[in-house]
C-alpha positions as semicolon CSV with decimal commas, in nm:
position;residue;x (nm);y (nm);z (nm)
1;X;-0,554;-1,728;0,842
2;X;-0,778;-1,512;0,627
3;X;-1,148;-1,593;0,600
4;X;-1,166;-1,478;0,236
5;X;-0,914;-1,410;-0,041
6;X;-0,923;-1,326;-0,407
7;X;-0,668;-1,261;-0,678
8;X;-0,672;-1,009;-0,960
9;X;-0,448;-0,898;-1,243
10;X;-0,297;-0,550;-1,226
11;X;-0,043;-0,345;-1,421
12;X;0,213;-0,425;-1,147
13;X;0,148;-0,799;-1,151
14;X;-0,106;-1,036;-1,000
15;X;-0,236;-0,928;-0,659
16;X;-0,418;-1,119;-0,387
17;X;-0,631;-0,941;-0,127
18;X;-0,713;-1,107;0,207
19;X;-1,006;-1,039;0,442
20;X;-1,079;-1,139;0,800
21;X;-1,370;-1,025;1,017
22;X;-1,501;-0,780;0,757
23;X;-1,172;-0,595;0,699
24;X;-0,880;-0,616;0,456
25;X;-0,578;-0,757;0,641
26;X;-0,326;-0,803;0,359
27;X;-0,248;-0,738;-0,006
28;X;0,025;-0,952;-0,158
29;X;0,184;-0,995;-0,498
30;X;0,102;-1,332;-0,649
31;X;-0,205;-1,540;-0,706
32;X;-0,389;-1,797;-0,495
33;X;-0,498;-2,111;-0,681
34;X;-0,864;-2,069;-0,584
35;X;-1,054;-1,767;-0,457
36;X;-1,287;-1,755;-0,163
37;X;-1,437;-1,414;-0,230
38;X;-1,683;-1,190;-0,046
39;X;-1,872;-0,866;-0,114
40;X;-1,589;-0,671;0,053
41;X;-1,326;-0,834;-0,167
42;X;-1,540;-0,772;-0,475
43;X;-1,548;-0,403;-0,373
44;X;-1,171;-0,405;-0,309
45;X;-1,110;-0,550;-0,656
46;X;-1,340;-0,289;-0,810
47;X;-1,162;-0,005;-0,626
48;X;-0,815;-0,135;-0,713
49;X;-0,916;-0,166;-1,079
50;X;-1,046;0,194;-1,072
51;X;-0,718;0,306;-0,909
52;X;-0,509;0,136;-1,178
53;X;-0,733;0,285;-1,447
54;X;-0,666;0,634;-1,304
55;X;-1,025;0,685;-1,182
56;X;-0,976;0,650;-0,804
57;X;-0,743;0,845;-0,577
58;X;-0,870;0,743;-0,232
59;X;-0,970;0,396;-0,121
60;X;-1,280;0,350;0,092
61;X;-1,231;0,006;0,243
62;X;-1,216;-0,118;0,602
63;X;-0,862;-0,226;0,682
64;X;-0,716;-0,400;0,986
65;X;-0,340;-0,445;0,942
66;X;-0,166;-0,638;1,218
67;X;0,118;-0,440;1,372
68;X;0,255;-0,247;1,667
69;X;0,119;0,087;1,786
70;X;0,415;0,261;1,622
71;X;0,356;0,081;1,291
72;X;-0,010;0,183;1,303
73;X;0,094;0,548;1,355
74;X;0,327;0,528;1,056
75;X;0,064;0,356;0,839
76;X;-0,197;0,617;0,933
77;X;0,047;0,896;0,848
78;X;0,129;0,729;0,513
79;X;-0,244;0,712;0,438
80;X;-0,258;1,091;0,476
81;X;-0,003;1,152;0,196
82;X;-0,213;1,277;-0,096
83;X;-0,242;1,084;-0,422
84;X;0,037;1,183;-0,660
85;X;0,256;1,330;-0,385
86;X;0,553;1,192;-0,195
87;X;0,703;1,250;0,146
88;X;1,047;1,144;0,268
89;X;1,105;0,900;0,553
90;X;1,252;1,193;0,748
91;X;0,952;1,419;0,687
92;X;0,714;1,142;0,787
93;X;0,922;1,071;1,099
94;X;0,917;1,437;1,195
95;X;0,541;1,452;1,145
96;X;0,476;1,161;1,384
97;X;0,761;1,223;1,627
98;X;0,971;0,923;1,525
99;X;1,301;0,858;1,351
100;X;1,350;0,794;0,979
101;X;1,503;0,447;1,019
102;X;1,209;0,327;1,231
103;X;0,964;0,476;0,981
104;X;1,145;0,284;0,705
105;X;1,107;-0,036;0,904
106;X;0,735;0,025;0,946
107;X;0,700;0,099;0,574
108;X;0,870;-0,230;0,493
109;X;0,637;-0,415;0,730
110;X;0,320;-0,270;0,574
111;X;0,091;-0,571;0,509
112;X;-0,148;-0,375;0,282
113;X;0,064;-0,194;0,021
114;X;-0,117;0,029;-0,229
115;X;-0,417;0,065;0,006
116;X;-0,173;0,196;0,267
117;X;0,046;0,387;0,019
118;X;0,400;0,313;0,133
119;X;0,508;0,371;-0,229
120;X;0,459;0,744;-0,161
121;X;0,747;0,748;0,090
122;X;1,093;0,818;-0,055
123;X;1,446;0,869;0,063
124;X;1,597;1,211;0,129
125;X;1,574;1,440;-0,171
126;X;1,309;1,217;-0,330
127;X;1,553;0,929;-0,394
128;X;1,394;0,599;-0,479
129;X;1,481;0,365;-0,196
130;X;1,358;0,015;-0,122
131;X;1,008;-0,115;-0,174
132;X;0,917;-0,447;-0,016
133;X;0,643;-0,544;-0,262
134;X;0,622;-0,659;-0,621
135;X;0,942;-0,599;-0,815
136;X;1,080;-0,360;-0,554
137;X;1,177;-0,011;-0,666
138;X;1,043;-0,066;-1,019
139;X;0,697;-0,134;-0,874
140;X;0,728;0,177;-0,656
141;X;0,820;0,384;-0,962
142;X;0,528;0,237;-1,160
143;X;0,278;0,325;-0,886
144;X;0,413;0,679;-0,855
145;X;0,408;0,726;-1,235
146;X;0,048;0,601;-1,241
147;X;-0,036;0,873;-0,984
148;X;0,149;1,141;-1,180
149;X;0,407;1,200;-0,905
150;X;0,731;1,377;-0,993
151;X;1,014;1,124;-0,984
152;X;1,383;1,193;-0,932
């Protein structure tokens, strides 16, 4: 259970950010009926707004996603993909010494989309494949368009 949570509107739908022990633990599509905000969540909302307005390329927020060691390796590697760029599941797998299917599973399990930019990971040849958040692939496309990434 999160200690604090707040919702915000965004171009990809309403988002709710969750905090526990001074770190962001989740970002979900949808709205909570009442917020229990904090200075960190106020900063997260400010940074997300700046990102959606095209004024922020890198988030500076403490995050603590729950997951396995492998998932954490994948999420760290995803966080290293530059704003406006994409990398395939296979390229990411090769970079961390894993396999593409397992990388895809870790992407789908990412509890903090956008902040951990799983939308920057595509199928072979840049194909738009699944996206577990928002409206799926359409949300992924919208985030990549916002960043100015080349889409296939």
